[in-house]
C-alpha positions in Angstrom: 20.2 -19.4 34.4 21.3 -15.7 34.8 24.4 -14.2 32.9 26.5 -14.7 35.8 26.2 -18.4 36.0 26.4 -18.9 31.8 29.8 -16.9 32.5 30.9 -18.6 35.1 30.0 -22.0 33.1 32.9 -21.1 30.4 35.6 -19.6 32.2 37.2 -23.3 31.7 36.7 -23.0 28.1 37.7 -19.6 27.8 40.9 -20.4 30.1 42.1 -23.3 27.4 40.9 -20.8 24.3 38.2 -23.1 23.3 35.2 -20.7 23.0 34.1 -19.4 19.4 34.8 -15.7 19.2 31.4 -14.2 20.0 31.1 -15.9 23.2 35.1 -15.4 24.0 34.1 -11.1 24.0 31.1 -12.1 26.3 33.0 -13.3 28.5 36.1 -10.7 28.2 33.2 -7.8 28.8 31.9 -9.3 32.1 35.1 -10.3 33.6 35.9 -5.9 33.4 32.7 -6.0 35.7 32.6 -9.3 37.7 35.5 -9.3 40.1 34.1 -12.9 41.4 34.8 -14.7 38.0 37.9 -13.0 37.1 39.3 -14.2 40.8 37.9 -17.7 39.4 39.8 -17.4 36.0 43.1 -16.7 37.3 42.7 -19.6 39.9 42.0 -21.8 36.7 44.8 -20.4 34.9 46.9 -20.9 37.8 46.2 -24.4 38.1 46.9 -24.7 34.1 50.4 -22.8 34.8 51.2 -25.1 37.2 50.2 -28.2 35.7 52.5 -27.0 32.6 55.7 -26.6 35.0 55.6 -23.1 34.7 55.1 -22.2 38.4 54.2 -23.1 41.7 50.7 -22.5 43.2 50.7 -19.9 46.0 49.2 -20.9 49.5 45.9 -19.3 48.2 46.0 -20.7 45.0 46.5 -24.4 46.5 43.3 -24.3 48.6 41.2 -23.0 45.5 39.7 -27.1 45.6 36.9 -24.9 43.2 39.3 -24.6 40.4 40.5 -27.6 40.7 36.8 -29.5 40.3 36.3 -27.2 37.8 39.1 -28.1 35.4 38.3 -31.8 36.6 35.0 -31.1 34.9 36.1 -30.3 31.6 38.9 -33.0 31.4 36.7 -35.9 32.8 34.3 -35.1 29.7 31.5 -33.7 31.0 29.2 -34.2 28.1 26.4 -36.8 28.1 28.9 -38.9 25.9 29.8 -42.2 27.8 33.3 -43.6 27.2 34.5 -46.6 27.6 37.2 -46.1 30.3 36.5 -42.4 31.7 39.7 -42.5 33.3 41.7 -42.8 29.6 39.4 -40.1 28.3 40.0 -38.1 31.1 43.8 -38.5 30.7 43.4 -37.7 27.0 41.3 -34.5 27.7 44.4 -33.2 29.5 46.7 -34.3 26.8 44.6 -32.5 24.6 44.9 -29.3 26.3 48.4 -29.2 26.8 49.1 -30.6 23.5 47.5 -26.5 22.5 49.9 -24.9 25.1 53.6 -24.2 23.7 55.3 -26.4 26.4 57.9 -29.2 25.9 57.1 -33.2 25.7 59.0 -33.1 29.6 56.5 -30.5 31.1 54.1 -32.6 29.2 54.7 -35.5 30.9 54.4 -33.8 34.1 51.1 -32.5 33.2 49.9 -36.1 32.7 51.0 -37.0 36.1 49.0 -34.0 37.7 46.4 -35.2 35.7 46.1 -38.2 36.2 46.8 -37.9 40.3 43.2 -35.6 40.1 41.7 -38.1 38.0 42.3 -41.2 40.1 41.2 -38.8 43.1 38.0 -38.1 41.6 37.3 -41.7 40.1 38.5 -43.1 43.3 41.4 -46.0 43.7 45.1 -45.5 43.4 48.1 -45.3 40.9 48.6 -49.0 41.4 45.3 -50.4 40.8 45.4 -48.3 37.4 49.1 -48.6 36.3 48.0 -50.4 33.3 46.1 -47.9 31.9 48.0 -45.1 33.2 51.4 -46.5 31.4 49.2 -47.2 27.8 48.1 -43.6 28.1 51.4 -42.3 29.0 53.4 -44.4 26.7 50.6 -43.9 23.5 51.2 -39.6 24.4 54.7 -39.7 24.3 54.9 -41.7 20.9 52.3 -39.8 19.4 54.6 -37.4 17.2 53.0 -38.4 13.6 50.6 -40.2 12.8 51.5 -42.6 9.4 49.5 -44.3 7.3 50.2 -47.2 4.9 48.0 -48.7 2.2 48.2 -52.1 0.8 48.2 -50.4 -2.6 51.7 -48.7 -2.0 49.7 -45.4 -0.9 51.5 -43.3 2.3 50.7 -40.7 4.2 52.5 -38.6 7.2 51.0 -36.4 9.5 53.4 -34.3 12.4 50.6 -33.3 15.3 53.0 -31.0 16.6 53.4 -28.2 13.5 50.4 -30.0 10.9 52.8 -30.7 8.0 51.5 -33.3 6.2 52.9 -35.5 3.7 51.8 -37.8 0.4 52.8 -40.5 -2.2 50.3 -42.3 -4.0 50.8 -45.3 -6.7 51.2 -43.5 -9.7 54.5 -41.3 -8.2 52.7 -38.0 -7.4 54.3 -36.9 -3.9 52.8 -33.9 -2.1 53.8 -31.8 1.2 51.6 -29.3 2.8 53.1 -27.1 5.5 50.0 -25.6 7.1 51.8 -23.4 9.9 53.2 -21.2 6.4 50.8 -22.1 4.0 52.9 -23.8 1.5 52.1 -26.9 -0.6 54.7 -28.8 -2.7 53.8 -31.1 -5.2 55.6 -33.8 -7.4 53.6 -35.5 -10.3 55.9 -37.2 -12.9 53.2 -36.7 -15.6 53.4 -32.7 -15.1 56.7 -32.4 -16.0 60.4 -32.6 -14.4 59.9 -29.9 -11.7 58.1 -29.1 -8.6 55.2 -27.1 -8.2 54.9 -24.7 -5.2 51.2 -23.1 -4.2 49.3 -22.1 -1.1 46.5 -24.9 -0.7 44.2 -22.3 1.5 43.2 -18.9 0.8 42.6 -16.7 4.1 40.8 -13.6 4.4 43.0 -10.5 5.0 45.8 -13.2 4.0 46.2 -14.2 7.7 46.9 -17.6 8.4 45.7 -19.1 11.8 47.8 -20.3 13.8 48.2 -24.1 13.7 47.1 -25.8 17.3 48.6 -29.1 18.2 46.2 -31.9 17.5 45.7 -35.6 18.9 45.8 -38.6 16.5 42.0 -39.2 17.2 41.3 -35.9 16.6 42.8 -35.6 13.0 41.7 -39.0 11.8 38.5 -39.7 14.2 37.1 -36.4 15.3 35.2 -35.3 12.5 33.6 -39.0 12.1 32.6 -38.7 15.6 31.1 -35.1 15.1 29.2 -36.8 12.1 27.8 -39.4 13.3 24.4 -39.9 13.0 23.9 -36.9 10.5 23.6 -36.7 6.9 26.3 -33.9 5.6 27.0 -32.8 1.7 25.7 -36.1 0.5 27.5 -38.1 2.9 25.9 -40.0 6.1 28.2 -41.8 9.3 27.3 -44.2 11.4 29.3 -45.9 14.2 29.4 -49.2 15.4 31.2 -51.6 17.9 33.4 -54.5 16.5 35.2 -57.1 18.0 38.6 -57.5 15.9 42.1 -58.7 16.3 40.9 -59.8 20.3 40.1 -55.8 20.7 37.0 -54.0 21.3 37.3 -51.5 18.7 34.6 -48.3 17.8 34.0 -48.6 14.1 32.9 -45.6 12.0 31.5 -46.5 8.4 30.7 -43.7 5.8 28.0 -43.8 3.4 27.8 -41.6 0.1 24.6 -40.8 -1.8 25.4 -40.7 -5.2 24.1 -38.7 -8.4 21.1 -41.0 -8.4 20.2 -41.2 -4.9 22.1 -44.8 -4.2 23.7 -44.9 -0.6 27.2 -46.7 -0.9 29.2 -48.0 1.5 32.5 -45.8 0.6 34.7 -45.7 3.8 35.4 -47.6 7.2 37.5 -46.8 10.0 38.5 -48.7 13.3 39.4 -47.2 16.2 40.4 -47.8 19.7 38.4 -45.9 22.5 40.8 -47.5 25.1 44.2 -46.2 23.8 42.7 -43.1 21.6 44.1 -44.1 18.5 42.8 -44.8 15.0 43.8 -48.4 13.8 42.7 -49.7 10.3 40.8 -48.1 7.3 38.7 -49.6 3.9 38.3 -47.8 1.4 36.3 -47.9 -1.6 37.9 -46.6 -4.7 36.3 -44.2 -7.2 35.4 -45.4 -10.9 39.1 -44.2 -12.3 40.9 -45.5 -9.8 39.3 -48.8 -10.0 40.1 -48.8 -13.6 43.2 -48.0 -13.2 44.3 -50.7 -10.2 42.1 -53.3 -11.2 40.7 -53.3 -7.8 37.5 -52.2 -5.7 39.0 -51.1 -2.6 42.1 -50.7 -0.6 43.2 -51.0 3.0 45.4 -49.0 5.4 47.0 -49.7 8.6 47.7 -46.9 11.1 51.2 -46.6 13.0 52.5 -43.8 15.4 56.1 -43.4 14.4 58.6 -41.1 16.5 59.8 -39.4 13.2 58.5 -38.2 9.9 59.8 -37.4 6.5 61.5 -33.8 7.0 61.3 -33.2 3.3 59.6 -34.0 -0.1 62.6 -35.3 -1.4 62.9 -38.1 1.4 59.7 -39.1 0.0 61.9 -40.0 -3.6 62.0 -36.6 -5.4 64.9 -35.6 -7.0 66.5 -32.8 -5.2 67.4 -31.1 -8.1 64.5 -30.8 -9.7 63.6 -26.9 -9.7 60.6 -25.3 -8.1 58.4 -23.1 -9.7 56.4 -21.0 -7.4 52.6 -20.8 -8.7 51.7 -17.9 -6.7 54.8 -15.6 -7.6 54.1 -16.0 -11.4 51.5 -13.1 -11.6 51.1 -11.1 -14.8 52.8 -7.8 -15.8 49.6 -5.3 -16.3 50.2 -4.4 -19.9 49.6 -8.7 -20.0 46.9 -8.5 -17.4 45.0 -6.3 -19.6 45.1 -8.9 -22.6 43.8 -11.4 -20.4 40.9 -9.2 -18.9 40.1 -8.1 -22.6 40.0 -11.7 -23.4 37.5 -12.8 -20.7 35.6 -9.6 -21.7 35.4 -11.3 -25.3 34.7 -14.6 -24.0 31.9 -12.8 -21.5 30.1 -11.2 -24.5 30.1 -14.3 -26.3 26.4 -15.9 -26.5 25.6 -18.3 -23.8 22.5 -19.7 -25.7 23.4 -21.7 -28.9 23.9 -24.5 -31.4 27.6 -25.0 -32.2 28.8 -28.1 -35.2 31.6 -28.8 -36.2 33.0 -31.5 -38.9 35.9 -32.5 -41.0 36.4 -31.2 -44.6 37.0 -34.7 -45.3 33.7 -36.6 -45.6 34.4 -40.2 -44.8 35.7 -41.4 -41.4 35.3 -37.8 -39.6 34.2 -36.6 -36.4 31.2 -34.4 -35.7 30.2 -32.6 -32.7 27.3 -30.9 -32.0 26.5 -29.0 -29.0 23.7 -26.8 -27.4 24.3 -24.5 -24.8 21.4 -22.8 -22.7 23.0 -20.7 -19.8 24.9 -23.8 -17.8 23.7 -26.4 -19.5 25.2 -28.4 -21.9 24.7 -31.0 -24.3 27.3 -32.6 -26.4 26.6 -35.1 -28.9 29.9 -36.9 -30.9 29.2 -39.1 -33.9 31.9 -41.1 -36.1 31.3 -41.6 -39.8 32.8 -44.7 -41.5 35.0 -45.2 -44.7 33.2 -47.7 -47.2 30.0 -47.7 -45.3 27.2 -45.4 -47.2 24.7 -45.8 -44.5 26.9 -44.2 -41.7 29.1 -41.7 -44.0 28.7 -38.1 -45.1 29.0 -37.1 -48.8 31.6 -34.1 -49.7 31.1 -31.5 -49.7 28.4 -31.3 -46.9 26.9 -27.8 -45.4 25.9 -27.1 -42.0 22.0 -28.2 -42.8 23.6 -31.4 -44.7 25.3 -32.1 -41.2 22.6 -32.0 -38.9 20.3 -33.8 -41.3 22.3 -36.6 -41.4 23.2 -36.9 -37.4 19.3 -37.2 -37.1 19.9 -40.8 -38.8 22.6 -41.6 -36.6 23.3 -42.9 -33.0 25.5 -41.1 -31.2 28.6 -42.9 -30.0 28.9 -40.3 -26.8 26.7 -38.1 -25.2 28.2 -35.4 -22.7 25.3 -33.5 -20.8 25.0 -31.1 -17.8 21.1 -30.3 -17.0 22.4 -27.9 -14.1 22.4 -30.0 -11.4 23.8 -33.4 -12.6 26.4 -34.5 -15.4 25.7 -37.0 -17.8 28.4 -39.2 -19.9 26.7 -42.0 -22.0 28.7 -44.1 -24.5 27.0 -46.1 -27.1 28.3 -48.9 -29.3 28.1 -47.9 -32.6 25.6 -49.2 -34.8 27.0 -50.5 -37.8 27.4 -54.4 -38.4 31.4 -54.2 -38.1 31.2 -53.2 -34.3 28.6 -55.6 -33.1 29.6 -57.6 -29.9 30.7 -54.1 -28.1 29.2 -53.9 -24.7 26.2 -52.3 -23.8 25.4 -48.4 -23.6 26.6 -47.1 -19.9 25.9 -44.2 -18.3 27.9 -42.2 -15.3 26.4 -39.8 -13.4 27.9 -36.9 -11.0 26.6 -34.4 -9.1 28.9 -31.5 -10.1 29.2 -30.2 -13.4 32.0 -32.4 -15.0 31.2 -32.0 -18.6 34.2 -30.1 -20.4 34.2 -30.2 -24.6 37.1 -28.5 -26.6 34.1 -28.2 -29.1 32.3 -25.8 -26.8 33.7 -22.5 -28.0 33.9 -21.2 -24.7 36.8 -23.6 -24.2 38.1 -23.2 -27.6 38.3 -19.7 -28.4 39.9 -18.1 -25.4 42.1 -20.8 -23.8 44.2 -18.4 -22.4 41.9 -16.5 -20.3 40.3 -19.9 -18.7 44.0 -20.1 -16.9 44.1 -19.1 -13.6 45.0 -15.4 -13.3 48.1 -16.6 -11.3 49.5 -18.2 -14.3 53.1 -17.9 -15.8 52.4 -15.4 -18.8 55.3 -13.6 -20.9 55.6 -11.9 -24.2 56.7 -14.0 -27.2 59.6 -12.3 -28.8 60.0 -14.5 -31.3 56.9 -14.3 -33.3 56.8 -15.6 -37.1 56.4 -13.1 -39.8 52.7 -14.1 -40.4 51.8 -13.7 -36.7 53.3 -10.9 -36.2 49.8 -8.8 -36.2 48.6 -10.4 -33.2 49.5 -10.6 -29.9 51.5 -13.6 -28.6 51.6 -14.6 -25.2 53.7 -17.7 -23.7 52.0 -19.8 -20.6 53.3 -22.5 -18.7 57.1 -22.6 -18.9 57.2 -25.1 -16.4 60.1 -27.3 -17.2 60.2 -28.9 -20.3 56.5 -27.9 -21.7 54.8 -24.5 -22.5 52.4 -23.2 -24.6 52.0 -20.2 -27.1 48.6 -18.0 -27.3 48.5 -15.8 -30.7 45.5 -13.2 -29.7 43.4 -11.3 -32.8 42.2 -8.1 -31.0 40.2 -7.3 -33.9 38.0 -10.3 -33.5 36.9 -10.2 -29.8 40.4 -11.5 -28.8 40.0 -14.4 -29.7 43.0 -17.0 -30.0 44.2 -17.4 -33.8 47.0 -20.1 -32.8 47.3 -22.4 -29.9 50.5 -24.3 -29.7 51.9 -27.0 -27.7 55.7 -27.4 -27.1 57.5 -30.1 -25.6 61.2 -29.9 -24.9 63.6 -32.8 -25.7 67.1 -33.2 -25.7 67.5 -29.7 -25.0 65.8 -28.3 -28.5 62.0 -27.3 -28.4 59.6 -29.2 -30.2 56.0 -28.8 -31.2 53.3 -31.3 -30.2 50.1 -30.0 -31.2 48.7 -26.8 -32.8 44.8 -25.4 -33.3 44.6 -22.6 -35.7 41.5 -20.5 -36.3 40.7 -18.6 -39.5 38.1 -17.3 -42.0 36.0 -15.5 -39.0 31.9 -15.0 -39.5 29.9 -12.3 -37.6 26.9 -13.4 -35.2 24.0 -10.9 -35.5 24.6 -9.7 -32.3 28.5 -8.6 -33.3 30.3 -11.2 -32.0 32.9 -13.1 -34.0 34.1 -16.9 -34.2 36.1 -18.8 -36.8 34.6 -20.4 -39.2 37.5 -22.8 -40.3 40.2 -24.5 -37.9 43.4 -26.8 -38.2 44.6 -29.2 -35.8 48.1 -30.1 -36.6 49.5 -33.6 -34.3 53.2 -33.5 -34.7 55.4 -36.9 -34.8 57.1 -37.7 -31.6 59.8 -40.2 -32.4 60.3 -40.7 -28.6 56.7 -42.6 -28.5 56.9 -43.9 -31.6 53.7 -41.3 -32.8 53.4 -39.8 -36.6 51.8 -36.7 -37.4 48.4 -35.9 -38.6 46.2 -32.9 -39.7 42.5 -32.3 -39.5 40.6 -29.7 -41.2 37.3 -28.7 -39.5 34.5 -26.3 -40.2 32.6 -24.1 -37.7 28.8 -23.3 -37.8 27.4 -21.4 -34.8 23.6 -20.4 -34.3 22.1 -18.3 -31.5 18.9 -20.2 -30.1 15.7 -19.0 -28.6 14.3 -20.7 -25.8 11.9 -22.2 -28.2 14.8 -23.7 -30.8 16.0 -26.1 -28.5 15.5 -30.0 -29.7 12.9 -31.9 -27.6 14.5 -33.3 -24.5 18.1 -31.7 -25.2 18.8 -31.1 -21.3 16.9 -34.2 -20.1 19.3 -36.1 -18.5 17.2 -39.1 -17.0 16.4 -39.8 -20.6 20.0 -41.0 -20.8 19.5 -43.4 -18.3 17.2 -45.6 -20.5 18.2 -48.8 -21.7 21.9 -48.4 -20.2 24.4 -49.9 -17.0 24.2 -46.9 -14.8 27.9 -45.8 -12.9 27.2 -43.2 -10.5 30.5 -43.0 -8.3 
């Protein structure tokens, strides 16, 4: 095929603005030199404009049968797919075309009439012979302003096909609104305080938001599954079957997920009607946390297509008096940004190969955490000592060597490991006879990195540096006298919660005091407080605190008492050959345990 024929074959997609950027540029370059293709394009555009009710065809354009046939070729689905009803597919294609044009529904209805006339002429027959199919498609088109999906668990979502607005609410009271045109998202979650968070759900190069293209229900709900059918994309596989359901012949898309240990799990099924081009029903397998919370394995949902939907997040049941916190506007001042950069630099200088040991000063009934890190790889063992049981107690006082020697005789109650590819979390019953009858060991395996441990220095010593740079920071003006030599930053003053960070510039900008606050009855009260002290310098010059105190303050509203935990910290920089055998061997953790991987 020569260049002229290749460009001619792309004119319809070019007229519909559906060509990729590179191909579109190639067509534009050809049109500057080829009068024949330029004339053909003008005729195609004239047919589309007439169909949209913008103007009448001229005498020359009316006899342009080639333009009509070319347009007809695309709307009759010229690809190799074999639809159940070619007339329905044709009308849906016309609908998809005019939905991408800024016209009213009245003009759109005119397009359907013209498209139906062209299609019936092409397929043979008359309007009377196709009246049932035509009525169904016309009614479906005029009704599809919104897609509404309601699950049997109470979860709901609405999608506006014309402007891309999305509304969602789930079982625990979380509500979300997304406007794709302005790239704005509002989130309300009952457990995050009495406010509405506003952010930007997507990041676009150059800050330019691409225009929203109106879509059909099929394109939004079914389109991506149709494209993925028969393929494995990012551990997801889609298969398509025909099934009769409620006296309708439907197409069913089965979505499989390959989990972290290679098992193929059916996680979603979607039923759609190929005649009306509408989704009908969905089945979804819940993930582990949801299954435990809802005490069910799966949820099912039904689609409908109302003429209207919510107009704001408040219509989902959110209090209109709640303040809106704009996350993307909360940018630190330059001087505050310098402090954050200095903390990030201190974090970056800290060794990434070490063994960290944390244990309570009290020798009985305490928690012991042993963390090994080698680059991205992390292994965290947690142990509990038991009061009054010599075999499971640690004598006081105890040095780091004493504690490590004791752990060699014990079974960790939990193990968290990331081996560079997968995350493993193993839970063991305590070996003490007093814990007899507890469930067998269990392991959860995930493909992404999900191991987070507060005992790891990277997370514990620079908590403010890990907060998104768009977070809300300000100076603490009312610092206590004993903390006057430290830099004080306040973050997250959102509704009734906030956090205070006191930073030591002399010791790698480590956070020496970290306080969580809660507002109750108009008064700010402490929830918990970390305090670090007694700094030790590593051989390479980096600092870390060897003492830490955690204070949990009483909460009368929840009926909780206060507590205090004093801990020691010991960190040793390691070489590659100094790690215990199988430290980062995740497969070893699977032995003798029940495995959950989804």
